[in-house]
C-alpha positions as CSV (number, residue, x, y, z in Angstrom):
1,X,-21.3,-34.1,63.0
2,X,-18.9,-32.9,60.3
3,X,-15.4,-34.9,60.6
4,X,-17.0,-37.1,63.2
5,X,-20.0,-39.3,62.1
6,X,-18.6,-39.9,58.7
7,X,-15.6,-41.7,60.4
8,X,-17.7,-43.9,62.3
9,X,-20.2,-45.3,59.7
10,X,-20.4,-49.1,60.0
11,X,-20.3,-49.8,56.0
12,X,-17.2,-47.6,55.5
13,X,-15.4,-49.4,58.4
14,X,-16.3,-52.8,57.1
15,X,-15.2,-51.8,53.6
16,X,-12.0,-50.7,54.9
17,X,-11.6,-53.7,57.1
18,X,-12.2,-55.9,54.1
19,X,-9.4,-54.4,52.0
20,X,-7.1,-54.9,54.8
21,X,-7.9,-58.4,54.5
22,X,-7.4,-58.6,50.9
23,X,-4.0,-56.7,51.0
24,X,-2.5,-58.8,53.7
25,X,-0.6,-61.9,53.0
26,X,1.8,-62.1,55.8
27,X,2.2,-61.3,59.5
28,X,2.6,-57.7,60.6
29,X,2.9,-55.9,63.8
30,X,1.6,-52.4,64.0
31,X,2.1,-50.0,67.1
32,X,-0.2,-47.2,67.7
33,X,1.7,-44.4,69.6
34,X,-1.2,-42.5,71.1
35,X,-3.4,-43.4,74.0
36,X,-6.5,-42.0,72.5
37,X,-6.0,-44.0,69.6
38,X,-5.8,-47.1,71.8
39,X,-9.0,-46.3,73.4
40,X,-10.8,-45.9,69.9
41,X,-9.1,-49.5,69.2
42,X,-10.0,-51.1,72.2
43,X,-13.8,-49.7,72.4
44,X,-14.4,-50.2,68.8
45,X,-13.1,-53.8,68.5
46,X,-11.0,-52.7,65.5
47,X,-8.5,-55.5,66.1
48,X,-11.3,-58.1,65.7
49,X,-11.9,-56.5,62.5
50,X,-8.6,-57.1,61.2
51,X,-7.1,-60.6,59.8
52,X,-5.2,-62.7,62.4
53,X,-2.3,-61.8,60.3
54,X,-2.2,-58.1,61.5
55,X,-1.6,-57.4,65.4
56,X,-2.1,-54.0,66.7
57,X,0.3,-53.3,70.0
58,X,-0.2,-50.2,72.4
59,X,2.7,-48.0,72.7
60,X,3.9,-45.4,75.5
61,X,1.4,-42.7,74.0
62,X,-0.5,-41.8,77.3
63,X,1.1,-39.0,79.1
64,X,-0.3,-39.7,82.5
65,X,1.0,-43.4,82.2
66,X,4.6,-42.4,81.3
67,X,4.7,-39.8,84.3
68,X,7.4,-41.1,86.6
69,X,6.7,-42.1,89.8
70,X,9.3,-39.7,91.3
71,X,7.2,-36.8,89.5
72,X,4.1,-37.9,91.0
73,X,5.7,-38.0,94.7
74,X,7.1,-34.6,93.9
75,X,3.7,-33.2,93.0
76,X,2.2,-35.0,96.0
77,X,5.1,-33.6,98.4
78,X,4.6,-30.0,96.7
79,X,0.7,-30.2,97.3
80,X,1.5,-30.9,101.0
81,X,3.3,-27.6,101.4
82,X,2.0,-24.9,103.3
83,X,0.0,-22.2,101.3
84,X,0.1,-24.1,98.0
85,X,-2.5,-24.7,95.5
86,X,-1.6,-27.6,93.3
87,X,-3.6,-27.4,90.0
88,X,-3.6,-30.6,87.7
89,X,-5.9,-32.4,85.0
90,X,-8.3,-34.5,86.6
91,X,-7.0,-37.8,85.2
92,X,-3.7,-37.2,87.2
93,X,-5.2,-37.5,90.7
94,X,-5.3,-41.3,91.1
95,X,-2.1,-42.0,89.6
96,X,-0.1,-43.9,92.1
97,X,3.1,-42.6,93.3
98,X,5.5,-44.6,95.8
99,X,3.0,-44.3,98.8
100,X,0.4,-41.6,97.8
101,X,-1.6,-40.4,94.9
102,X,-2.7,-36.6,94.7
103,X,-6.0,-37.7,95.6
104,X,-4.7,-39.2,98.8
105,X,-3.1,-35.7,99.4
106,X,-6.3,-33.7,99.0
107,X,-8.0,-36.0,101.4
108,X,-5.2,-35.2,104.0
109,X,-6.0,-31.4,103.5
110,X,-3.6,-30.4,100.6
111,X,-5.4,-27.8,98.2
112,X,-5.4,-29.8,95.0
113,X,-7.6,-28.5,92.3
114,X,-8.7,-30.0,88.9
115,X,-8.4,-27.6,86.0
116,X,-8.9,-27.9,82.4
117,X,-6.3,-25.5,81.1
118,X,-3.1,-24.0,82.6
119,X,-4.8,-20.7,82.0
120,X,-7.2,-21.7,84.6
121,X,-4.3,-22.2,86.9
122,X,-3.0,-18.5,85.9
123,X,-6.5,-17.3,86.9
124,X,-6.4,-19.1,90.4
125,X,-2.8,-17.6,91.1
126,X,-4.1,-14.2,90.1
127,X,-7.2,-14.5,92.6
128,X,-5.0,-15.8,95.5
129,X,-2.1,-13.5,95.5
130,X,-0.7,-14.5,99.1
131,X,-0.5,-18.3,98.2
132,X,1.4,-20.4,95.6
133,X,-0.2,-21.7,92.7
134,X,1.5,-24.7,90.8
135,X,0.4,-26.4,87.7
136,X,1.3,-29.9,87.4
137,X,2.3,-29.6,83.4
138,X,2.3,-33.3,81.6
139,X,1.7,-34.4,78.1
140,X,3.2,-34.7,74.9
141,X,3.8,-31.9,72.2
142,X,0.0,-31.4,72.1
143,X,-0.1,-29.5,75.4
144,X,3.4,-28.0,75.3
145,X,2.1,-24.9,73.3
146,X,-0.7,-23.7,76.0
147,X,1.6,-24.7,78.9
148,X,4.3,-22.4,77.3
149,X,1.8,-19.5,76.7
150,X,0.9,-19.9,80.4
151,X,4.5,-19.6,81.5
152,X,5.0,-16.6,79.0
153,X,1.8,-14.7,80.3
154,X,2.7,-15.2,83.9
155,X,6.2,-13.5,83.2
156,X,4.6,-11.0,81.1
157,X,2.3,-10.2,84.2
158,X,5.3,-10.5,86.9
159,X,3.3,-13.3,88.5
160,X,5.6,-14.4,91.2
161,X,2.9,-16.6,92.9
162,X,2.6,-19.1,89.7
163,X,5.0,-22.0,88.8
164,X,5.0,-25.1,86.9
165,X,6.1,-28.8,87.8
166,X,7.0,-30.0,84.3
167,X,7.2,-33.5,83.2
168,X,6.5,-32.8,79.5
169,X,7.7,-36.0,77.0
170,X,8.1,-36.0,73.3
171,X,6.9,-38.6,70.8
172,X,9.7,-39.1,68.5
173,X,12.5,-40.3,71.0
174,X,9.9,-42.7,72.6
175,X,9.8,-44.3,69.2
176,X,13.2,-44.6,68.7
177,X,13.6,-46.1,72.0
178,X,10.8,-48.9,71.3
179,X,12.6,-49.4,68.1
180,X,16.3,-50.0,69.9
181,X,14.9,-52.5,72.2
182,X,16.5,-56.1,71.3
183,X,12.8,-57.4,71.7
184,X,11.1,-55.0,69.7
185,X,8.6,-56.6,67.3
186,X,7.0,-53.4,65.8
187,X,7.3,-53.2,61.9
188,X,5.2,-49.9,61.5
189,X,3.8,-46.9,63.4
190,X,0.5,-45.2,63.6
191,X,1.7,-41.7,64.6
192,X,-0.3,-39.5,66.8
193,X,-2.4,-36.8,64.8
194,X,-2.8,-34.0,67.4
195,X,1.0,-34.3,68.4
196,X,1.8,-33.8,64.6
197,X,-0.7,-30.8,64.5
198,X,1.9,-29.0,66.6
199,X,5.2,-30.4,65.3
200,X,4.3,-31.5,61.8
201,X,6.0,-35.0,60.6
202,X,9.2,-34.1,59.3
203,X,10.9,-35.4,62.2
204,X,9.5,-38.8,61.6
205,X,11.2,-39.1,58.1
206,X,14.7,-39.8,59.7
207,X,13.1,-42.4,61.9
208,X,11.4,-44.1,58.6
209,X,14.6,-44.0,57.1
210,X,17.3,-44.9,59.7
211,X,14.9,-48.0,61.1
212,X,13.6,-48.6,57.6
213,X,10.0,-48.7,59.1
214,X,6.7,-47.1,57.6
215,X,5.1,-44.7,59.4
216,X,1.5,-42.9,59.2
217,X,0.0,-40.1,60.8
218,X,-3.5,-41.0,61.6
219,X,-6.4,-39.6,63.3
220,X,-8.6,-40.8,66.2
221,X,-11.9,-42.2,64.8
222,X,-12.2,-46.0,63.6
223,X,-12.3,-45.2,59.8
224,X,-9.1,-42.9,60.5
225,X,-7.3,-45.6,62.1
226,X,-8.4,-48.5,59.7
227,X,-7.3,-46.3,56.8
228,X,-4.1,-45.7,58.7
229,X,-3.6,-49.4,59.1
230,X,-4.4,-50.0,55.2
231,X,-1.7,-47.5,54.4
232,X,0.7,-49.2,56.5
233,X,0.0,-52.7,55.4
234,X,0.2,-51.3,51.7
235,X,3.8,-50.1,52.5
236,X,4.7,-53.3,54.3
237,X,3.4,-55.6,51.5
238,X,5.4,-53.5,48.8
239,X,8.5,-53.3,51.0
240,X,8.2,-49.2,51.3
241,X,9.5,-47.2,54.5
242,X,8.1,-43.6,54.1
243,X,6.0,-41.2,56.2
244,X,2.3,-40.6,55.1
245,X,-0.4,-38.3,56.3
246,X,-3.6,-39.9,56.9
247,X,-4.9,-36.9,58.9
248,X,-4.9,-34.4,56.2
249,X,-7.8,-32.6,57.6
250,X,-5.9,-31.5,60.5
251,X,-2.1,-32.1,60.0
252,X,0.2,-30.2,58.0
253,X,3.9,-31.5,57.0
254,X,5.5,-28.3,58.7
255,X,2.9,-28.1,61.6
256,X,2.1,-25.0,63.5
257,X,5.2,-22.6,63.2
258,X,3.6,-20.1,65.8
259,X,3.0,-23.0,68.4
260,X,6.4,-24.4,67.9
261,X,8.0,-20.9,68.1
262,X,6.5,-20.1,71.8
263,X,7.2,-23.7,72.5
264,X,10.9,-22.9,71.6
265,X,11.2,-19.8,73.5
266,X,9.9,-21.0,76.8
267,X,11.1,-24.6,77.0
268,X,14.5,-26.5,75.9
269,X,15.0,-30.4,75.4
270,X,16.2,-32.4,78.3
271,X,16.7,-36.2,79.4
272,X,13.3,-37.3,80.7
273,X,12.6,-40.5,82.7
274,X,9.6,-42.4,81.7
275,X,7.3,-44.6,84.0
276,X,7.9,-48.2,83.5
277,X,10.6,-47.8,80.8
278,X,13.5,-45.7,82.4
279,X,15.5,-42.5,81.2
280,X,15.2,-41.9,77.4
281,X,17.9,-39.1,76.1
282,X,16.4,-35.8,74.8
283,X,12.8,-37.0,75.4
284,X,11.5,-34.2,77.4
285,X,10.9,-30.5,77.8
286,X,12.0,-28.3,80.7
287,X,11.7,-24.5,81.4
288,X,14.6,-22.3,79.8
289,X,16.8,-20.4,82.4
290,X,15.1,-17.2,82.1
291,X,12.1,-19.1,83.2
292,X,13.6,-21.0,86.1
293,X,12.1,-18.9,88.8
294,X,8.5,-20.4,87.6
295,X,10.2,-24.1,87.7
296,X,8.3,-25.4,90.9
297,X,10.9,-28.3,91.0
298,X,13.8,-25.7,91.3
299,X,11.7,-23.0,93.4
300,X,10.6,-25.5,96.3
301,X,13.9,-27.8,95.9
302,X,12.0,-30.7,97.6
303,X,14.4,-34.0,98.3
304,X,12.9,-37.3,97.7
305,X,13.9,-41.0,98.5
306,X,14.2,-43.1,95.4
307,X,10.8,-44.2,94.2
308,X,10.2,-47.9,93.2
309,X,7.7,-49.4,90.8
310,X,5.1,-52.0,92.0
311,X,6.6,-55.6,91.6
312,X,2.9,-56.8,90.6
313,X,3.0,-54.3,87.5
314,X,4.1,-55.2,84.2
315,X,2.8,-51.7,83.0
316,X,6.4,-51.0,81.5
317,X,6.0,-54.0,79.1
318,X,2.6,-52.8,78.1
319,X,3.7,-49.4,77.1
320,X,6.7,-50.9,75.2
321,X,4.4,-53.1,73.1
322,X,5.7,-56.2,74.4
323,X,2.8,-57.6,76.4
324,X,-1.0,-56.8,76.3
325,X,-2.9,-55.7,79.6
326,X,-4.4,-59.1,79.9
327,X,-1.1,-60.8,80.2
328,X,-0.4,-59.1,83.6
329,X,-1.3,-61.4,86.5
330,X,-2.7,-58.3,88.5
331,X,-5.1,-57.3,85.7
332,X,-8.7,-56.9,86.8
333,X,-7.7,-58.5,90.2
334,X,-5.6,-56.9,92.3
335,X,-5.3,-53.9,89.7
336,X,-8.4,-52.2,88.8
337,X,-9.4,-48.7,88.0
338,X,-10.6,-48.0,91.6
339,X,-7.5,-49.8,93.0
340,X,-4.7,-49.2,90.2
341,X,-1.1,-50.7,90.6
342,X,0.0,-48.6,87.6
343,X,-0.8,-45.5,85.7
344,X,-2.2,-47.4,82.7
345,X,-5.1,-48.6,84.8
346,X,-6.1,-44.9,85.7
347,X,-6.1,-42.7,82.5
348,X,-8.8,-43.0,80.1
349,X,-6.0,-43.2,77.6
350,X,-4.2,-46.1,79.3
351,X,-4.4,-49.6,77.7
352,X,-5.3,-51.3,80.9
353,X,-8.1,-49.3,81.7
354,X,-9.4,-49.7,78.2
355,X,-9.1,-53.5,78.4
356,X,-10.9,-53.4,81.6
357,X,-13.6,-51.1,80.8
358,X,-14.4,-52.7,77.2
359,X,-14.1,-56.2,78.4
360,X,-11.1,-57.2,76.5
361,X,-9.8,-60.3,78.2
362,X,-7.6,-62.8,76.6
363,X,-10.0,-65.3,76.1
364,X,-12.3,-62.9,74.8
365,X,-9.9,-61.4,72.2
366,X,-8.8,-64.6,71.0
367,X,-12.6,-66.1,70.5
368,X,-13.3,-62.9,68.6
369,X,-10.3,-62.9,66.3
370,X,-11.0,-66.7,65.8
371,X,-14.8,-65.9,64.6
372,X,-13.6,-62.9,62.5
373,X,-11.2,-65.5,60.7
374,X,-13.9,-68.0,60.1
375,X,-16.0,-65.2,58.6
376,X,-13.4,-63.9,56.1
């Protein structure tokens, strides 16, 4: 398959890993921001192909993982209202709130439906004019255009029984928050290619210059990621701090201008709380005033008690790249995909779930890295 098989070829991956080992002379810590990239890194064992001097840490790039508990609680409370149909992507259903998940609400009789697009939710609203259809809109810049289009279309049709519970977040402010932490060890970023397909990467130039840190926009296949690491290592070893684009087959510097225009028409920037991290200024999107009637948070006015994180879960530290999933005492014991304490154990893009499914325990990783070091 074009643009897929050729980025998974074993020989090419080995050659790229060898070049990274050849270029690396000092310890470097690199963060990938995207949960999809985390999944590939862990599933493919890319860390074990790298020299011990290069450490990959996982950032807050899983939209399911960073959706705050309060928003999960709001989604559950909304779903339990009479005559409400709550539509969501499937990976949100098992994310734990304070006391319940959307799957729990469904078991209690709530009409919670899995959809694959906000346009599916629009169709459900058209087919059920006497009921309220609410779409749980989460995600980064990648999903914002489709959600903006759904709101725009609903307004055009005067579809009064359609609304969105919006929990959109933005990548660049999260990167800045990571870098602003006094405990930050990140020295370079692999930026998410699909978000940059929409936004372009001009906004990353300011981050690279201000924090003196190299950034490479990267795809999601093993060879994409290794090439991105090689580009970063080359910059780090040479003392450069620029933005480069590895994902040239999909990303342009200016991004998708039509998509940006639709998002800007429907949404505006706002402060947003991130699960396990806290509020990050100007890091989210909300509906503009002219679309306020389709804002489910405003429409239903649900009041909630303060939400609290699990005291056992260290997901916030994992999302900031300060800990690995296996550093959590609950990992693979009291926290599993069937009984998750935190969102990163639920989503397919969550670091904890990836480590669980692909057997990345601390002793396994250390032994594999040691073996790789001996074979260099």
